C-alpha positions in Angstrom: 59.2 20.8 36.4 56.9 23.0 34.2 58.0 23.7 30.6 61.6 24.5 31.1 62.9 28.1 29.9 65.7 28.8 27.6 67.2 32.3 27.3 69.4 33.0 24.2 71.7 36.0 24.1 73.5 36.4 20.6 74.2 39.5 18.5 74.1 37.3 15.4 70.3 36.8 14.1 71.3 33.8 12.1 72.8 32.0 15.3 69.9 32.8 17.4 67.4 31.2 14.7 69.6 28.2 14.5 69.3 27.4 18.2 65.7 28.1 18.2 65.3 25.7 15.3 67.1 23.1 17.4 64.5 23.6 20.2 61.2 23.5 18.1 60.0 20.3 18.9 60.9 20.3 22.5 59.2 21.2 25.5 61.3 24.3 26.1 59.7 27.7 26.2 62.5 29.8 24.2 63.3 33.6 25.0 65.9 35.3 22.5 67.6 38.7 22.3 70.2 40.0 20.0 71.1 42.8 22.6 73.5 41.7 25.4 72.5 45.0 27.4 68.7 43.3 27.6 69.8 40.0 28.7 69.7 41.0 32.6 66.2 42.4 32.1 64.9 39.3 30.3 66.5 36.9 33.1 64.6 38.9 36.0 61.4 38.9 33.9 61.3 35.2 32.7 63.8 33.4 35.3 64.9 30.9 32.6 66.3 27.6 33.8 69.3 27.6 31.2 71.1 30.8 29.3 72.8 30.3 26.1 75.4 33.3 26.0 77.7 34.2 23.3 81.2 35.4 24.4 82.0 37.9 21.5 79.4 40.7 21.4 79.1 44.6 21.5 78.9 46.9 23.3 78.9 44.3 26.3 80.7 41.2 25.9 79.5 37.9 27.2 81.8 37.7 30.5 80.2 41.3 31.6 76.6 39.6 30.9 77.5 36.6 32.7 78.8 39.0 35.6 75.4 40.5 35.6 73.4 37.3 36.0 75.8 36.0 38.5 74.8 39.1 40.8 71.1 38.5 39.9 71.3 34.9 40.7 74.1 33.1 42.0 72.9 29.7 40.5 72.4 31.3 37.3 72.9 28.1 34.9 74.8 29.7 31.7 76.3 28.0 28.8 78.8 30.0 27.0 79.5 29.9 23.4 83.1 30.4 22.1 85.0 30.6 18.9 87.2 27.9 17.3 90.3 28.2 19.4 89.4 30.2 22.1 90.7 27.6 24.8 91.5 30.2 27.1 88.2 31.6 26.8 86.6 28.6 27.7 88.8 28.1 30.7 88.1 31.7 31.9 84.1 31.1 31.2 84.0 27.9 33.6 86.2 29.6 36.0 83.9 32.7 36.4 80.8 30.5 36.9 79.5 29.2 33.4 78.0 25.8 33.6 79.4 24.7 30.4 80.6 25.9 27.0 80.3 24.9 23.6 83.0 25.6 20.7 81.5 27.1 17.1 80.9 25.4 15.2 78.7 22.9 17.0 76.3 20.2 15.7 72.5 20.3 16.9 72.7 17.0 18.7 75.6 18.2 21.1 73.7 21.4 21.7 70.9 19.8 22.8 72.5 17.4 25.2 74.5 20.1 26.6 71.5 22.1 27.2 69.7 19.0 28.6 72.5 18.2 30.8 72.5 21.8 32.2 68.8 21.6 33.0 69.3 18.2 34.7 72.0 20.4 37.1 69.5 23.2 37.8 67.0 20.4 38.7 69.0 18.6 41.0 69.9 22.1 42.5 66.2 22.7 42.8 65.6 19.5 44.1 68.0 19.6 46.8 65.9 22.9 48.1 62.8 20.7 47.8 64.3 18.0 49.5 65.4 20.4 52.4 62.0 21.7 52.6 60.5 18.5 52.6 63.1 17.4 55.5 61.2 19.8 57.9 58.2 17.6 57.6 57.8 15.5 60.5 56.9 12.1 60.5 53.0 12.2 61.0 52.8 15.0 58.3 54.6 12.7 55.8 52.4 9.8 56.9 49.3 12.2 56.5 49.9 13.1 53.0 51.0 9.6 51.9 49.0 7.5 54.3 50.7 5.5 57.3 51.0 2.1 55.1 52.6 3.8 52.1 55.0 5.8 54.5 55.9 2.3 56.3 56.3 0.6 53.0 58.9 3.2 52.0 60.9 2.5 54.9 61.1 -1.3 54.0 61.6 -0.5 50.3 64.4 2.0 50.9 66.6 -0.8 52.4 66.5 -2.6 48.8 68.2 -1.2 45.6 65.5 -2.8 43.3 63.5 -0.3 40.7 60.0 1.0 41.9 56.9 1.6 40.2 54.8 4.2 42.1 51.0 4.1 40.9 48.3 6.6 42.0 45.7 9.3 40.3 47.2 12.8 39.5 47.8 14.8 42.9 48.3 12.0 45.1 51.8 12.9 46.1 53.7 10.2 44.1 56.5 12.6 43.8 56.9 13.1 47.2 56.8 9.5 47.8 59.9 9.3 45.4 61.8 11.9 47.1 61.1 10.3 50.6 62.1 7.2 49.3 65.5 8.8 48.1 66.1 10.6 51.5 65.4 7.5 53.3 67.9 5.5 51.2 70.6 7.7 49.9 70.0 11.0 51.8 71.7 14.1 50.8 74.9 12.4 49.5 73.7 11.2 46.2 71.5 13.1 43.7 68.0 12.5 42.9 67.5 13.3 39.0 63.8 14.1 38.5 62.6 13.8 34.8 58.8 14.5 33.4 58.4 12.1 30.3 55.3 13.8 29.4 57.9 17.1 28.6 60.2 14.7 26.3 59.6 14.6 22.7 58.9 11.0 22.0 61.4 11.0 18.9 64.2 12.2 21.1 63.7 10.3 24.3 66.3 7.4 23.8 68.6 10.2 22.6 68.0 12.5 25.6 68.2 9.5 28.3 71.3 7.5 26.6 73.1 10.1 24.8 73.1 9.0 21.1 70.4 8.8 18.5 69.0 5.5 17.4 69.3 3.9 20.8 71.5 1.0 20.3 75.1 1.0 21.7 74.4 4.7 23.1 77.0 6.4 25.4 75.2 7.0 28.6 78.3 9.2 29.8 76.6 11.9 27.4 72.7 11.0 28.5 70.6 12.1 31.4 71.0 8.5 33.0 74.7 9.2 33.6 73.7 11.9 35.9 71.8 10.2 38.5 75.2 8.4 39.4 74.6 6.4 42.8 71.5 8.1 43.4 67.8 7.8 42.1 66.4 8.4 38.9 63.0 9.3 38.8 60.9 9.4 35.9 57.3 10.8 36.1 54.2 9.8 33.9 56.7 7.1 32.5 53.6 6.0 30.3 54.5 9.0 28.2 57.8 7.3 27.1 57.7 5.6 23.8 58.1 1.6 24.1 61.8 2.0 22.8 62.9 4.1 25.6 61.0 2.0 28.1 62.8 -1.2 26.7 66.2 0.7 27.0 65.5 1.7 30.6 64.6 -2.3 31.3 68.0 -3.2 29.8 69.9 -0.4 31.4 68.6 -1.0 34.9 67.8 -4.7 34.6 71.5 -5.3 34.0 72.3 -4.2 37.6 70.2 -7.2 38.6 71.1 -9.5 35.7 74.8 -9.1 34.6 75.1 -8.4 31.1 71.6 -8.5 30.4 71.2 -6.8 27.0 74.7 -5.8 26.6 74.1 -2.9 28.9 76.9 -1.7 31.5 75.2 -2.1 35.1 73.4 0.7 36.4 74.7 2.3 39.9 71.4 4.0 40.3 67.9 2.9 41.5 65.2 3.6 39.0 62.1 4.8 40.2 59.1 5.8 37.9 55.4 6.9 38.3 52.3 6.5 36.5 48.8 7.7 36.8 47.8 4.4 35.1 46.0 1.4 37.2 48.0 -1.8 37.8 45.8 -3.5 35.0 46.5 -0.6 32.7 50.2 -0.5 33.4 50.3 -4.3 32.8 49.0 -3.7 29.1 50.6 -0.6 28.3 54.1 -0.5 29.6 57.2 -2.5 28.0 56.9 -6.1 29.1 60.5 -6.2 30.4 60.1 -2.9 32.2 56.9 -4.0 34.1 59.3 -7.1 34.9 61.6 -5.0 36.8 58.9 -3.9 39.1 58.0 -7.4 40.1 56.7 -8.2 42.5 54.8 -5.2 43.4 54.3 -1.6 42.8 53.7 1.3 45.3 50.1 2.2 45.2 49.4 5.8 46.7 45.6 5.9 47.4 43.5 8.7 46.2 41.7 11.0 48.9 38.4 9.7 48.5 39.5 6.3 49.9 41.3 7.6 53.1 38.1 8.3 55.2 37.5 11.0 57.5 40.6 10.7 59.6 42.8 10.6 56.5 41.3 13.5 54.7 41.3 15.7 58.0 45.2 14.7 58.5 46.1 16.0 55.1 43.9 19.0 55.4 45.7 19.9 58.7 49.1 19.6 56.8 48.0 21.6 54.0 46.9 24.4 56.5 50.3 24.3 58.3 52.1 24.3 55.1 50.0 27.3 53.7 50.4 29.3 57.1 54.1 28.6 56.8 54.4 30.1 53.4 52.2 32.9 53.9 52.3 33.8 57.6 48.4 34.3 57.5 45.2 32.2 57.8 43.8 29.7 59.9 46.6 26.8 61.3 44.0 24.3 62.3 41.0 22.6 61.2 37.8 22.4 63.6 36.4 19.0 64.5 33.2 20.0 62.7 35.1 20.9 59.6 36.9 17.7 59.9 33.6 16.0 60.0 32.4 18.2 56.9 35.3 17.2 54.8 34.7 13.6 55.4 30.8 13.9 54.7 31.5 15.7 51.2 31.3 13.7 48.1 35.0 14.4 47.8 36.4 14.8 44.2 40.2 15.5 43.7 43.1 14.9 45.7 46.0 17.0 47.3 45.9 20.2 44.7 42.2 20.2 44.8 42.1 20.1 48.6 44.8 22.8 48.9 42.8 25.1 46.5 39.8 24.4 48.4 41.3 25.3 51.6 42.9 28.4 50.6 39.4 29.7 49.1 37.8 28.7 52.5 40.6 30.6 54.4 39.2 33.7 52.4 35.8 33.3 54.1 37.2 32.4 57.5 37.8 35.8 58.8 40.6 36.1 61.3 40.3 32.8 63.1 43.2 30.6 63.4 41.0 27.7 63.3 39.0 26.8 59.8 35.3 26.3 60.6 32.7 24.2 58.7 30.7 27.4 57.7 34.0 28.4 55.7 34.0 25.0 53.9 30.1 25.5 53.3 30.5 28.6 51.7 33.1 27.6 49.3 31.2 24.5 48.4 28.2 26.3 47.7 29.9 28.9 45.5 32.4 26.4 43.6 32.3 22.6 44.4 35.6 21.1 42.9 34.9 19.6 39.4 35.0 15.9 38.7 38.2 15.6 36.5 38.9 12.6 34.3 41.6 11.5 36.8 39.0 11.2 39.6 36.1 10.1 38.0 34.9 6.7 38.9 34.7 4.0 36.0 31.3 3.3 35.1 30.1 0.2 33.0 30.6 0.3 29.5 33.0 3.2 29.6 36.3 1.3 29.4 36.9 1.5 33.3 37.8 -1.5 35.3 35.5 -2.2 38.1 36.3 -4.7 40.8 34.9 -6.0 43.9 36.1 -4.8 47.4 37.5 -8.4 48.0 39.6 -8.4 44.9 41.3 -5.0 45.8 42.0 -6.2 49.5 43.2 -9.5 47.9 45.7 -7.3 45.5 46.7 -5.1 48.4 47.4 -7.7 51.0 49.1 -9.9 48.6 51.5 -7.1 47.8 52.1 -6.2 51.3 53.1 -9.6 51.9 55.5 -9.7 49.1 57.1 -6.6 49.9 57.9 -8.4 53.6 59.3 -11.4 52.0 56.4 -13.4 53.7 57.1 -12.3 57.1 53.7 -12.1 58.6 54.5 -10.0 61.5 55.9 -7.2 59.6 53.1 -7.2 57.3 50.5 -7.3 59.9 52.2 -4.4 61.4 52.2 -2.3 58.1 48.4 -3.4 57.4 47.5 -2.1 61.0 46.3 -5.5 61.9 46.9 -8.3 64.2 48.6 -11.7 63.0 45.6 -13.6 64.0 43.3 -11.1 62.1 46.2 -11.3 59.0 46.2 -15.1 58.9 42.0 -15.2 58.9 42.0 -12.7 56.0 44.6 -14.7 53.8 42.9 -17.7 54.4 39.5 -16.1 53.4 41.0 -14.1 50.6 42.9 -16.7 49.2 46.0 -14.7 49.0 
């Protein structure tokens, strides 16, 4: 999710200023008004994720505004502000559709935790819609976006409850992998809580996750971790979390496998995290105990440039079908010549870059329902995809890690064997080779 938007509606400028100050160091984009009659228009203009709404305002009170917002959006997430002894008002607010309420005066930490929990609920609702949309993808489409070996590994890993680290460059569908793992393991009955660690202020990360500043002895009933319940907690870009927060995650989720480890209560959820780091970088930069949770292997989603002609063409065909489904226009298919051209191009980028490239090519394609190589050439001549730091190959002397093909193959074969608990037949099926060939490669690689 991009930076979350927060709309504050209160006719007391001092209250508004105080709330704004509470979120100054956060990733929230804050929109404010002291005029209740402006709330509906601001909601339509900015589509906020969470609304903080005062009850006692004139000429419209908070309940009238709440009704307006609920008519605009039945899923509007609203936190009501009530006075000291307005218990009946708080009950009415919840009955009429408010997500939560706060009684004045409230402390800053309670305010932030309440808003964070409300945002997490919004994420769950939106994730449910996303998962429903993804569920429409057939198995070949999922395999195309993630590659067949990754899709098959997800089916194996879904049967386990152990934590998982997903590695891959930006735009390699790591979030889709986490969603599919959750869907295979828990279906729609348990929540998938998605958090972007890059959008959390480092100083507040432990508090946001576990519900209490300072970290030790935190009450997870007040933190975001609690919302995952028996489902999946997915943390995107885990390397952005401070080491203290990573260590707390290790203790909290590790205790479900090692009873009483670190004094934490066992977690009922599965922890899944993603990172743009390589395995070597993750080993060096992430918390040691957290990395221990992900043994014996991470799940690596490969970049497009390593997938070959058939792999890139398969992804392109899925993206074209998705674009057509969204817009009802443009080509639905990819010609064989266009597929050959995609394989021949020095591809630089991943799924987002390929999707943008196909969208621009569709503009050059005319009215045909099949995307041609000529349309691709027209876009490539005008604006070839840039080489970004995320996709630039490592060069000697630049700090990048360069390995031989044999080293890469040994690491991957070993990882698949560990995932299959040494079952050679299952590993051979995932790798797409025969048992005899796998035995031979194991001997040659010393894996």
